[in-house]
N, C-alpha and C positions, 0 to 999 in steps of 0.2 A: 742887500749885500750878499755876496757869495761867501761860501765857507772860507775860501782861501783868497785873501786880498791880493796875493801875488799870482792869482790864476792867470795862466798863460794866454787866455783868449780862446782856448779850445772848448767851444760850446757847441751844442747841437745846432745844425744849420737852421737859420730862421729864428733863433732865440731872441726874445724881446729883452731889452736892457733894463726894464723897470719891473721889479718884483711886485710892487703895490698895484700896478696896472695890469698884471697878468692873471689869467684864469687858471693856468696850469703851471705847476712847478716840477721840473725834472731835477732829480737829485740822484747821486750815486751812493751806493752802499758797498764800498771796497773791502769786502770781508770774505776770506776763505779759510778761516781758522779751523773749521771742523771737516774740511774736505778729506774724504777717506781714501780717495784714489789719486787723482791728479790735481794738485792745487794750481792756482793762477787766475781764478775768476775775479780776484780783487782788482785786476787790471782791465776787466771788461768794460766798465763804464767809460773810462777814459778813451779806450780804443773805439767804442761805438760812436762817441762824439767826433773823434778825429776823422773816421772814414765817412761820416755824414756829409762832409764837404763835397763828396762825389755824388750826392743824392739830389735828384730833382725835387724841388719844393712842391711841385704839382702832382696830385694823385689822379691818374686817368681812371682808376677804379671808382673813385668817389666824386670826381669832378670838384675837388676842393684844393686849396693851396694852404701851406703852412701859415701864410700871412693872415688867414682867416681865423686862426686860433692864437691868441696871445699867450705865449708860454715863456717862462723864465728858467734858464738853466742855472741852478744854484751850485753846480760843482759837486764834489764828493764830500759826504759827511766825514769829518776826521774821526776815525775809529781807532781805539787802542789796540795795537797789534797783539794777537794771541789771547784776547780777553773777550770771550763770547758774551758773557752776561752784561758786562759794561757796554759793549757794542750794541746789544739788543736794547738796553735801557736808553741809550743816546738816540737810536733810531726811533723808538716809540715816542720819546719826548719831542723830537723834531716833527713827526707826523701830527702829533697833537697840536703843535703850533700852526702847521699848514692848515689843518681843518678848522681851527679857531679863526684863521684869517680868510676862510672861505675858498681855499685853493683846492684844486684837483691834484692829488699826489700821484706822480708818475716816477716810479723807482727803477733804477738800473742796478743789477747785481753783478758780481757778488754771488756767493753760494745761496742756496734756496732757503736756508735758515733765516735770512734777512726778511723774508716775507712775513714771518710770524709776528714780529712786533708791529709791523705796518697794519696787518689785518686786525690785530688786537686793538690798535688805536682807532681804526675805522669802525670797528664794531661798537665801540663806546659811543660813537655818534649815530650809528645806524643799527639799532638793536634787532631789526628784521633783516639783517644782511645775509646774502647768499654769496658763495664763492665758486667761481669757475676756475678750474685748475687744469692746465695743459702740461703734460709731463710724460717722460718714459717710465718714471718710477712712482711707486705708490706714496713714498714719504710718510708712511703710517706707523713707523716703529715708535715705541715709547722711549727707546734708547739705542745707541750704537756702541757696542763694546763698553757698556756701563755708563755712557755719557748721554744724558737726556737732551742736552743742547747740541744737536747734530743736524746736518743737512738732510739726514734721513728721517727727521721727526716733525717738520713744520706742519704738514697737513694733518697729522694726528692731533697736534696741539690745537689747530684751528677747529677741527671737527669736534673735539671735546669742549671747546669754548662756545661754538655757535650751534651745536648739535649736528651729528653726521648727516642727517637728512637734508641739510642746507648746503652740503658740499658736493660739487659735481666735478668729477675728474675724468679726463679724456686722454686717449692715446697711451694708456698705461700698458706696459708690456714687461715690467720687471719689478720684483719685490718678493718678500717671503710669503709662503702660503698662509701664514698666520695673519698677514696684513690683508690679503684678499678675503679671507674668512671673516675678519673683523668688520670690514666694509660691508659685506653682504649681511652679516648678522645684525648690524646696527643701522641698516637702512640708508647707507651712503650710496649715492649714484656713482658708480665706477664703470666706465666704458673701456674695455680692453681693446687695444690695438688701433681702433678707429677714432676719428675726431669729428669730422664735418657732419656726417649723417646723424649720429646720435646727438650731437649738439643741437641740430635743427629741431629734433623731436622734443627737447626739453625747454627750448627758449620760450614757447608760449606759456609754460607754467611759471616762468620767471618774469613775465610781463609786469611792468610797473614796480618791480622790487629793486632796491639798491643792491648792486652786485659789484664785487671786487674780482678782478681777473688777474691771475698770476700765470705767467708763461715761463716754463723752463725750456731753454733753447734745445735741450736734448730730446724734446718731443719729436724733433725732426730726425730723420735718418742720418747717420754719420756721413752719408754721401753729400748731404746738404749742409751739415753743421758739424764738421770734425773738430772744431775748436771749442771743446767743452770738457769738463772734468770727468764725467762718467758717460762715455759714449755707449749707445745700446742699439744694436742692429734691429732692423725691422720697423723703423719709424715712418712717419708720414713725409710727404714732400713739402717744400716751401710753398708751392701753389695751394695745397690743401690748407696750410696754416693761414695763408692770406685769405682764402675763402672763408675760413672759420671766423677770422677777425671781422670780415665784412658781413657775415651772417649775424653776428652780434650787433653790429652797427645798424643793420636793417631791421632789427627787432625793436620791441618796446621795453627792452631791458634798460634800466638806468645804471650805467656804469659810473661808480663813484670813486674809483681809484684803480690803479693797475701797476704791474711791474713786469720786467723782463730780466731773467737772471741766468747765471751759469755760463756766460760767454767767457772763455779762457783763451786770450790771444796767443799765448805761447805755443799752443797746438794748432794754430790757425794760420798755417804758412802761406796760404793763398789769400787770406783775409776774407774768404767767402762767408764765414760765420758772422764776423763783425759787420760786413756789408749787408748781409741778410737781416741781421738784427736792426740795423739802422733803418732799413725799409719798413720792417715790422713796426718800429717805433712811430714812424710817420703815419702809417695806416691806422694804428691804434689811436693816435692823437686825433687825426682828422675824422675817424669814424665814431669815436666814443665821446668826444667832447662836443656837445651840440652848441 
């Protein structure tokens, strides 16, 4: 059953109608309670689904079709507006249920803080977990203006949970000096500016390991993804991000869950960000769910 029984039928294209018979579950995390610049990412999951209707179900990159992967679109988790802690608790509990049922969790955000409870739940099942993180920002603060539950803190929380050496960040081009210093001092893999080539170099060392992948859409240059809360110039192209997704799919990495976050439709007047996101979702699903 979907979260909202009155769900309007706006599901990601190719969604399977049966939860029990599906390998993957797509779910939305409509939360932007801590956004420090431009709010609106809570509407991202819904818009990504809506624009997917214009997406071909066949991937010429991977020679696979969405029909080959049974996935169920569960709709958006009903989160209490303005309550980060309660929202985080609800997300973690839901992911625990998905993992217990043997599902591959595929999240749509929402601000990046929503990745924290998901990874926390996945780590409980996979204690040797590694995390691949695509982003413009370090997200390594311990707090933002006194608030530890912030979209600026999820990767720091993840690193402290699974150890910094198991976190691999790519495309980073913004953050406090202290965050970069902390990453270097604690042995975290942080690649500034670039994504594809440094990713290719580390994939062999992750072979055979369970890996969670989190993609903040702002890893893309604003020219390719203007519809996000904290745009940051100097990012990568959508072509490079697609190639990075395919590099993971062509490796021996065992992806056990993933998310795509920070699409904010209100700033996406041409809908290019949402449309790009929907294509990324297709490629992630077809490439990472074997």
